[in-house]
C-alpha positions in Angstrom: 231.0 102.9 117.2 231.0 99.3 118.1 228.0 97.6 119.7 228.8 96.1 123.1 226.9 92.9 124.0 225.3 93.5 127.4 223.9 90.1 127.6 220.2 89.2 127.7 217.9 92.1 128.7 214.9 92.1 131.1 211.3 92.8 130.4 209.6 95.4 132.7 208.0 93.6 135.6 204.2 93.6 135.9 202.4 93.9 139.2 201.3 90.7 140.8 198.9 89.8 143.6 199.5 87.6 146.5 198.9 83.9 145.7 195.3 83.0 146.6 194.3 86.7 147.0 190.5 87.0 146.9 188.4 88.7 144.4 186.7 91.6 146.1 183.3 93.2 145.4 182.1 96.2 147.4 178.4 96.9 146.9 176.8 100.2 147.9 173.1 101.0 147.6 171.7 104.5 148.0 169.4 106.1 150.6 168.5 102.8 152.2 167.7 102.9 155.9 168.7 100.3 158.4 165.1 99.0 158.7 164.3 98.9 155.0 165.3 95.5 153.8 164.3 92.0 155.0 167.9 91.2 155.8 167.7 93.7 158.7 164.0 93.2 159.6 162.5 95.5 157.1 159.4 95.2 154.9 161.2 95.0 151.5 162.2 91.6 150.2 165.9 91.3 149.5 166.2 87.5 149.0 169.7 87.6 147.5 171.1 89.7 150.3 169.3 87.4 152.8 171.1 84.5 151.2 174.5 86.2 151.4 173.8 86.9 155.1 172.8 83.3 155.8 176.2 82.2 154.4 178.1 85.2 155.9 177.9 87.8 158.6 175.7 90.7 159.4 177.2 93.8 161.1 174.6 95.6 163.1 176.7 98.6 164.2 178.1 99.8 160.9 178.0 103.5 160.0 178.1 105.9 157.1 178.4 109.7 156.9 174.7 110.6 156.4 175.2 111.8 152.8 176.2 110.4 149.4 179.5 111.9 148.4 181.2 111.9 151.8 180.3 108.2 152.3 181.8 107.3 148.9 184.9 109.4 149.5 185.5 107.7 152.9 184.9 104.3 151.5 187.3 104.6 148.6 190.1 106.5 150.4 190.0 105.1 153.9 190.0 108.6 155.3 187.3 110.6 157.0 185.5 112.7 154.3 186.5 116.2 155.5 190.1 115.1 155.5 189.8 114.4 151.7 187.8 117.7 151.2 184.4 115.9 150.7 182.5 117.2 153.7 179.4 117.7 151.6 177.9 116.5 148.3 179.8 117.6 145.2 176.9 119.9 144.1 177.4 122.0 147.3 181.1 122.6 147.9 182.7 125.6 149.6 186.1 127.1 149.6 186.9 125.7 153.1 189.6 123.0 153.0 187.3 120.2 154.2 184.5 121.0 151.7 186.0 121.8 148.2 185.0 118.4 146.8 188.5 118.0 145.3 190.0 114.8 146.7 193.7 115.3 146.9 196.3 113.0 145.3 197.6 112.3 148.8 194.4 110.2 149.4 194.7 107.3 147.0 191.8 104.9 146.6 191.4 101.2 147.2 191.5 100.8 143.5 194.8 102.6 143.2 196.4 100.3 145.7 194.8 97.0 144.4 195.7 97.8 140.8 199.3 98.4 141.9 199.3 94.9 143.4 198.0 92.9 140.5 194.2 93.4 140.6 192.0 94.2 137.7 189.7 97.0 138.8 186.3 98.2 137.7 183.5 100.5 138.9 179.8 100.3 137.9 177.0 102.7 138.8 177.1 105.9 140.7 180.2 108.1 141.0 179.4 111.3 142.8 183.0 112.1 143.8 184.0 114.3 140.8 183.9 118.1 141.2 181.0 119.6 139.2 183.4 121.8 137.2 185.5 118.8 136.2 182.6 116.9 134.6 182.7 118.6 131.3 184.5 117.4 128.1 187.8 119.0 129.0 188.0 117.2 132.3 190.5 117.0 133.8 189.8 113.3 134.1 192.0 112.4 137.1 189.1 112.6 139.4 186.8 110.6 137.2 186.8 106.9 138.2 189.4 105.9 135.6 191.7 108.6 137.1 191.2 107.1 140.6 192.5 103.6 140.1 189.7 101.9 138.1 190.7 100.2 134.8 187.1 100.5 133.7 184.0 102.6 134.5 180.4 102.3 133.4 177.9 104.4 135.2 177.0 108.1 135.9 179.0 110.8 137.5 176.2 112.8 139.4 174.0 112.1 142.4 171.2 110.3 140.5 169.9 109.6 137.0 166.7 108.5 135.3 167.0 104.7 135.6 164.9 104.3 132.5 167.0 106.7 130.4 170.3 107.0 132.3 172.9 109.7 131.6 175.8 107.3 131.2 179.6 107.5 131.0 181.9 104.7 129.8 185.4 105.5 131.0 185.6 109.2 130.0 183.0 109.3 127.2 179.3 110.0 127.4 177.4 107.0 126.0 173.8 105.9 125.7 172.4 102.3 125.8 171.9 100.8 122.4 168.9 102.3 120.5 165.8 100.4 121.5 167.3 99.1 124.8 164.7 100.4 127.3 165.6 98.2 130.2 166.1 99.6 133.7 169.7 100.6 134.4 170.1 98.1 137.2 169.6 95.3 134.7 172.0 96.9 132.2 174.6 97.4 135.0 174.4 93.8 136.1 175.0 92.7 132.5 178.0 95.0 132.1 179.5 93.8 135.3 179.1 90.1 134.3 180.6 90.9 130.9 183.6 92.6 132.4 184.3 89.8 134.9 184.0 87.3 132.1 186.4 89.2 130.0 188.8 89.7 132.8 188.8 86.0 133.7 189.2 85.0 130.1 192.2 87.2 129.5 194.0 87.0 132.8 192.4 84.2 134.9 195.3 84.3 137.4 194.5 87.9 138.3 192.0 88.7 141.1 189.5 91.4 140.4 188.1 94.3 142.4 184.6 95.6 141.6 183.0 98.6 143.2 179.3 98.1 142.5 177.4 101.3 143.4 173.9 101.4 142.2 171.8 104.6 142.2 169.0 102.6 143.8 167.2 103.5 146.0 168.0 107.2 145.7 165.2 109.1 143.9 163.9 108.6 141.3 162.4 105.4 142.6 162.0 103.5 139.3 161.1 99.8 138.8 159.6 97.5 136.2 155.8 96.9 136.4 156.3 93.4 137.7 158.0 94.7 140.8 155.7 97.6 141.2 152.7 95.3 141.2 154.3 93.0 143.7 154.1 95.7 146.4 150.5 97.0 145.6 148.7 97.4 148.9 151.7 96.3 151.0 152.0 99.7 152.8 148.4 100.6 153.2 148.8 100.3 157.0 151.0 103.4 156.9 154.4 104.4 158.2 153.7 104.3 161.9 152.5 100.7 161.7 155.2 99.6 159.2 157.9 101.0 161.5 156.4 99.2 164.6 156.2 95.9 162.7 159.8 96.3 161.5 160.9 96.9 165.1 159.3 93.6 166.2 161.0 91.7 163.3 164.3 93.2 164.1 164.2 92.0 167.7 163.0 88.5 166.6 165.9 88.2 164.1 168.5 89.6 166.5 169.6 92.5 164.4 168.8 94.8 167.3 169.2 93.8 171.0 166.2 92.8 173.1 166.7 95.9 175.2 166.5 98.3 172.3 163.7 100.9 172.4 161.7 102.2 169.4 162.3 105.9 169.2 159.2 108.1 168.6 158.2 109.9 165.5 159.7 113.4 165.3 157.3 116.3 166.0 157.8 117.7 162.5 156.4 114.6 160.8 152.6 113.8 160.6 150.9 110.7 162.1 149.6 108.4 159.4 146.1 108.7 160.9 146.1 112.5 160.3 146.4 112.1 156.5 143.4 112.4 154.1 142.4 109.4 152.0 144.0 111.1 149.0 147.3 111.7 150.8 147.4 108.1 151.9 146.8 106.9 148.4 149.6 108.9 147.1 152.0 108.1 150.0 151.4 104.3 149.6 152.0 104.4 145.9 155.3 106.3 146.4 156.5 103.8 149.0 155.5 100.9 146.8 157.8 102.3 144.1 160.7 102.6 146.6 160.3 99.0 147.7 160.0 97.7 144.2 163.2 99.5 143.2 165.2 98.0 146.0 163.8 94.5 145.5 164.5 94.8 141.8 168.1 95.8 142.4 168.5 92.9 144.8 167.4 90.6 142.0 169.8 92.0 139.5 172.8 91.8 141.8 171.7 88.3 142.5 172.5 87.5 138.9 176.0 88.7 139.4 176.4 86.4 142.5 174.9 83.4 140.6 177.4 84.0 137.8 180.3 83.9 140.3 178.9 80.6 141.6 178.5 79.2 138.1 182.1 80.1 137.3 183.5 78.7 140.6 184.7 82.2 141.7 182.2 82.8 144.5 184.0 81.0 147.3 187.1 83.1 147.1 185.3 86.4 146.6 185.0 88.8 149.5 181.7 90.7 149.2 181.1 93.7 151.4 177.5 94.7 150.8 176.7 98.0 152.4 172.9 98.5 152.4 172.8 102.3 152.0 175.2 105.2 151.8 173.2 106.9 154.5 169.8 106.5 156.1 166.4 106.7 154.4 165.8 110.2 152.9 163.3 112.7 154.1 164.0 115.1 151.2 160.6 114.3 149.7 158.8 116.5 152.1 155.4 115.9 153.7 153.5 114.6 150.6 156.4 113.2 148.6 157.3 114.3 145.1 156.3 113.3 141.6 159.5 115.0 140.5 162.6 115.3 142.6 163.5 118.4 140.6 160.6 120.3 142.3 162.6 120.0 145.6 165.9 121.1 143.8 164.0 124.2 142.4 162.1 125.0 145.6 158.7 124.4 143.9 155.7 123.1 145.8 153.8 120.3 144.1 150.0 120.5 144.6 148.3 117.3 145.7 145.8 117.5 142.9 148.6 117.6 140.3 150.4 114.7 141.9 147.2 112.6 141.9 146.7 113.3 138.2 150.0 111.6 137.5 149.8 108.9 140.2 149.9 106.0 137.6 153.2 107.4 136.3 155.0 106.7 139.6 157.9 104.3 139.1 158.0 104.7 135.3 160.0 106.8 132.9 157.7 109.8 133.1 158.1 110.5 136.8 161.1 111.2 139.0 159.4 110.3 142.2 160.4 110.4 145.9 158.4 109.2 148.8 157.2 111.4 151.8 159.7 112.2 154.6 157.9 110.0 157.1 158.6 106.9 155.0 162.3 107.9 155.1 162.0 108.0 158.9 160.0 104.7 159.1 162.6 102.7 157.2 165.3 103.8 159.7 163.8 101.8 162.5 164.5 101.9 165.4 166.6 105.1 165.1 165.8 108.8 165.2 165.8 111.0 162.1 167.1 110.3 158.5 169.6 111.2 155.8 171.6 114.5 156.3 171.5 114.0 160.1 175.0 112.8 161.0 174.3 113.3 164.7 171.9 110.4 164.9 171.9 106.9 163.7 168.8 107.4 161.5 171.2 109.2 159.2 174.3 107.0 159.7 173.5 103.4 160.8 173.4 101.1 157.8 173.4 97.3 157.5 176.6 95.6 156.3 176.7 92.0 155.1 180.0 90.2 154.6 180.4 87.1 152.4 183.6 85.1 151.9 182.8 81.4 151.9 186.4 80.1 151.8 187.4 82.3 154.8 184.4 82.5 157.1 183.6 79.7 159.4 180.9 81.3 161.7 178.3 81.7 159.0 174.9 83.2 159.4 175.9 85.0 162.6 175.8 88.7 163.7 178.6 91.0 164.6 178.0 94.0 166.9 181.4 95.8 166.8 181.2 99.5 166.1 182.6 100.3 162.7 182.4 102.9 160.0 182.6 103.0 156.2 186.1 104.5 156.4 187.1 101.0 157.6 186.3 99.3 154.3 189.6 100.4 152.7 191.7 98.9 155.5 189.6 95.7 155.6 190.0 95.1 151.9 193.8 95.7 152.0 194.2 93.3 154.9 192.1 90.6 153.1 194.4 91.0 150.1 197.5 90.9 152.2 198.6 94.4 151.2 200.3 97.0 153.4 199.1 100.5 152.9 201.6 102.2 150.6 203.6 105.2 151.6 203.4 106.7 148.1 201.0 106.3 145.2 202.2 107.5 141.8 205.0 109.4 143.5 202.8 111.2 145.9 203.3 110.7 149.6 200.1 109.5 151.1 198.2 110.9 154.1 197.6 108.6 157.0 194.5 106.3 157.0 191.6 106.8 159.4 190.2 103.3 158.8 190.9 100.1 160.8 190.5 96.6 159.5 187.4 94.6 160.4 189.0 91.2 159.7 189.4 90.4 163.4 185.6 90.5 163.8 185.2 87.9 161.0 186.5 85.2 163.4 185.6 86.7 166.8 182.0 87.6 167.5 182.9 88.7 171.1 186.0 90.6 170.3 186.2 94.2 171.5 185.7 96.7 168.7 189.0 98.0 167.3 187.3 101.3 166.5 187.2 103.4 169.7 186.3 106.8 168.3 184.5 108.2 165.3 183.6 111.8 164.5 180.5 112.8 162.4 179.4 116.0 160.6 176.9 116.7 157.8 174.8 119.7 157.0 175.6 121.3 160.4 174.6 118.1 162.3 177.5 116.7 164.2 178.6 114.4 166.9 181.2 112.0 168.2 181.3 108.4 169.3 183.9 107.4 171.9 184.2 104.2 173.9 180.5 103.4 173.9 179.2 106.9 174.3 177.7 109.3 171.7 177.5 113.1 172.2 175.7 114.9 169.4 173.7 118.0 168.5 170.0 118.2 168.1 169.4 118.4 164.3 169.5 121.7 162.4 167.2 122.2 159.4 164.7 119.8 158.0 166.1 117.7 155.1 163.3 118.9 152.8 164.2 122.5 153.3 165.9 124.0 150.2 169.7 124.2 150.5 169.4 127.8 149.3 167.4 128.8 152.4 169.7 127.4 155.0 171.9 129.7 157.1 174.9 129.0 159.3 174.1 128.7 162.9 176.8 129.4 165.5 178.0 126.0 166.9 178.1 127.5 170.4 174.3 128.0 170.2 173.6 124.3 169.5 171.9 122.0 172.0 173.8 118.8 172.7 172.5 115.4 173.6 174.3 112.4 175.2 173.7 108.7 174.9 175.2 105.6 176.6 175.2 103.2 173.6 176.3 100.3 175.8 172.8 100.1 177.1 170.9 102.3 174.6 171.3 100.8 171.1 168.9 103.3 169.4 169.9 106.6 171.0 166.6 106.8 172.8 167.5 108.1 176.3 169.2 111.5 176.4 171.6 111.7 179.4 172.9 115.2 178.8 171.4 116.6 182.1 172.3 113.5 184.2 175.9 113.4 183.0 177.2 116.9 182.2 180.8 116.0 182.9 180.8 113.2 180.4 179.1 115.4 177.9 181.7 118.1 178.4 184.5 115.6 178.0 183.1 114.4 174.6 182.4 117.9 173.4 186.0 118.9 174.0 187.2 115.7 172.2 184.9 116.6 169.3 186.2 120.1 168.8 189.8 118.9 169.0 189.2 116.2 166.3 187.1 118.5 164.2 190.0 121.0 164.0 192.4 118.2 163.1 190.1 116.7 160.6 189.2 119.8 158.6 185.6 119.9 159.7 185.9 123.5 160.9 184.3 125.9 160.2 180.9 124.2 160.4 178.7 126.1 158.0 175.6 126.0 155.8 175.5 125.1 152.1 175.0 128.8 151.3 178.3 129.9 152.8 181.7 129.8 151.0 180.5 129.3 147.5 181.9 132.6 146.2 184.5 132.1 143.5 183.6 128.5 142.9 185.4 127.2 139.7 183.3 127.1 136.6 183.7 127.0 132.9 180.4 128.8 132.1 179.2 130.8 135.1 181.0 134.0 134.3 180.3 134.0 130.5 177.6 136.1 128.8 177.9 134.7 125.3 178.5 131.3 123.9 179.2 130.6 120.2 179.0 127.0 118.9 180.4 126.1 115.5 179.8 122.4 115.6 177.0 120.2 116.9 177.6 118.7 120.3 175.9 116.4 122.8 175.4 116.4 126.5 177.6 119.3 127.5 177.6 119.4 131.3 175.6 122.2 132.9 178.7 123.8 134.4 180.2 124.4 130.9 176.9 125.2 129.3 175.1 128.6 129.2 173.9 129.4 132.8 170.4 130.5 132.0 168.9 130.3 135.5 167.8 133.7 136.6 168.7 135.4 133.4 167.0 136.3 130.1 168.6 134.7 127.1 168.4 134.5 123.4 169.4 131.7 121.0 170.3 132.9 117.5 171.4 130.9 114.5 171.4 130.7 110.7 169.9 127.6 109.3 169.5 126.2 105.8 166.2 124.4 105.6 166.0 121.5 103.1 163.3 120.7 100.7 161.4 118.6 103.2 160.9 121.7 105.4 163.2 121.0 108.3 163.0 118.9 111.4 165.0 118.4 114.6 166.6 120.2 117.5 168.7 123.4 117.2 169.5 123.7 120.9 168.2 122.2 124.1 169.1 121.7 127.7 167.5 119.4 130.3 165.5 116.3 130.1 161.9 115.1 129.8 161.3 116.3 133.3 162.4 120.0 132.8 164.4 122.2 130.5 164.1 124.1 127.3 164.3 123.3 123.6 164.4 125.3 120.3 163.6 123.0 117.4 161.9 122.5 114.1 158.8 120.4 113.9 157.9 119.5 110.3 159.2 122.8 109.0 157.8 125.0 111.9 160.2 126.5 114.5 159.1 125.8 118.1 160.4 127.0 121.5 159.4 124.8 124.4 160.1 125.6 128.1 159.2 123.1 130.8 159.6 124.4 134.4 158.3 121.0 135.8 154.7 119.8 135.5 152.3 121.5 135.3 154.3 124.7 134.2 155.3 124.6 130.6 154.9 126.7 127.5 155.2 125.9 123.8 155.5 128.8 121.3 155.0 127.8 117.7 156.0 129.8 114.7 155.1 129.5 111.0 156.2 126.9 108.4 159.4 128.1 106.7 160.3 127.8 103.1 163.4 125.9 102.0 166.6 127.9 102.1 168.5 130.1 104.4 166.9 131.7 107.4 168.0 133.6 110.6 166.2 132.4 113.7 166.1 133.9 117.2 164.4 132.3 120.2 164.1 134.5 123.3 163.3 133.9 127.0 162.7 137.3 128.6 162.4 137.1 132.4 160.0 139.6 134.2 162.7 139.9 136.9 166.4 139.0 136.9 166.1 136.3 139.5 165.7 132.5 139.5 162.2 131.2 139.0 160.8 134.4 137.5 157.9 134.3 135.1 158.9 135.0 131.5 157.8 135.9 128.0 159.0 133.6 125.2 159.2 134.5 121.5 160.5 133.4 118.1 161.8 135.7 115.4 162.4 134.6 111.8 164.4 136.8 109.4 163.9 139.8 111.6 160.1 139.4 112.1 158.4 138.4 115.3 156.3 135.3 114.5 155.2 133.9 117.9 155.0 134.8 121.5 153.9 133.1 124.8 154.1 133.3 128.5 155.2 130.9 131.3 154.4 131.5 134.9 157.8 130.5 136.2 161.3 129.5 135.0 163.7 127.1 136.5 165.8 127.9 139.6 168.2 125.0 139.0 169.5 122.6 136.4 171.0 120.5 139.1 171.8 117.0 137.9 169.9 117.3 134.7 171.0 116.0 131.4 173.4 118.2 129.4 173.2 121.0 126.8 172.9 119.9 123.1 173.4 121.6 119.7 171.9 120.0 116.6 170.0 117.3 118.3 169.0 115.9 121.8 170.5 113.2 124.0 169.6 110.9 126.9 165.9 111.9 127.1 163.9 114.2 124.9 163.3 117.7 126.4 160.1 118.2 124.4 157.3 115.6 124.0 157.0 116.7 120.3 159.9 114.5 119.2 161.7 111.2 120.0 165.5 111.0 120.5 166.0 109.0 117.4 164.4 111.8 115.3 165.9 114.8 117.1 168.9 115.3 114.8 168.4 118.6 112.9 168.2 117.6 109.2 169.3 121.0 107.8 172.5 122.9 107.9 173.5 124.7 111.1 176.7 126.7 110.5 176.7 128.3 114.0 174.6 128.9 117.0 175.0 131.7 119.6 173.5 131.9 123.1 173.6 135.4 124.7 172.6 136.1 128.3 171.4 139.4 129.6 
């Protein structure tokens, strides 16, 4: 066969961006109310965001969804959260279409689109958009960040992490900071972002970049370095009622709320500051100081990223959309606040005397603290309520700052157009000069719900392009339309355990009505004065709710049957190799069940040391390990409930070990007996007054060592590797 000369060939074309297309950074903080930071009149100093606002724009009627995952899904996809099956957080999905937590391929992300048009893309920080059962080592990884358009990811997949010992993922691998690096994660994250931008500009300086920068701050745990904690000592001694009132006055003075706005009263279910005891006040102020320190510290760290852009002459053509909070301030800390967020997840009450015993741990690595509910309300000034309440702006109104020096001319001013986080996608595409694609990776795309906000960059008086927006979260729902807001009176208190909530018939709900044209803060309920307008909006809500997959509106306890899981239906697990940080869904599901850990070990001449198996973190969990030749079983059901059962020193050689946790009752939280058997003989027993009801968002399950943070105080991570032979390990559940 003779070769035919076809002439010169052609290399495959690479995607290219529009000439002069801006770099884009979208910043999202966590659980930050409208009235928290100084940029929007709050008591917490955010000097770097203040500076961005001075050179950019502040949007004072920008909204989120009232909860973490739905806001993130709406931001990235440009579609209302229920339309992309993210009607609730990923830990509480249901089998109804709008709530499965499985974002469909027909809802591509900003990163998908920008990457296809020549952008380098990276994500740093909190994910919280991956289904729980897809977080294990088998994936699939297409709903991890690198499967959703990001070239690079460095952060965590869940809803929070210990900021002093973060549970980190790089791309699709679990990683840990270098040994000895004990810095706060916000500092590490800033370094990673700067390094990535430097690499991107060194390798492909002609390409613009897109960075989604989503810190876990200021979601609990409220962690901060001592320098920042000390900065706020005594700053909140006046209490939440006075802090909220002072914030309100600053907001008016700065113009971030209109002069006509009213300060809404404290809800009846929250205590007045004056009613607290001296001890309660001491705890509450310390918890609020930690929150403030955490947010201030994040602002400082992001300021380093901004300064780097200025130093490298990239700042002027970088569009920064800084959303201060994915929802309002959180009331999930309950009346006194929490030393450990896991107490709330487990439905355990913390006694005030136990909290005061550990008060100096607040903000550091040995606490997982959350402030009292009333602080969550106070930092949402001037609005009613808090996170989870999508019916009211205390749950959904968040400050937005826009910076783009080469594009903005009206700098330092305020924009009052009504917009929603779903509009970020369309705004970014418009800024980049990109039309929304009809297909992504061969999949036809669903229509967008977002509208561009670019028009408002130039026109402070322009009429808002968003006429209607529907809201729903945790059975709290409402609708905005042409300056009016119809909404339901809140259902459930945010500090109430999800497991106790029940579905309430929507027809039984009380509705409220607000004319936002004259009532910025939803303070005057017009439901009785304008029943016709209320009925009109209710009908519009039900029509759009049906179209938008919001129905049926239901509690987090409904629709969970048959939820996908790698481990939930299994009664026995055999591990033939050591492993690290296996996600809780794929690990043995020990909650509410007796279990036994059995293994053969070969103890060396030094007597044996290190972990055989463990699950959890330094806050709660269990560990079966050797301590200088002695087998130990440790169970921590959150301070002050823990039990350590210690065996006898073993001789070198082969031994069969069994560690047992026998529950008094087959139900979550039951008291239990704990025992150790060696070579068929019972060598140690103990009792614990309760066991865990949840491993929600804890570090993973480990064999042959520990990871992320040590479950037991008896060992350090760097010495947790078992130094003997471990041919197999079996976990059986009764």
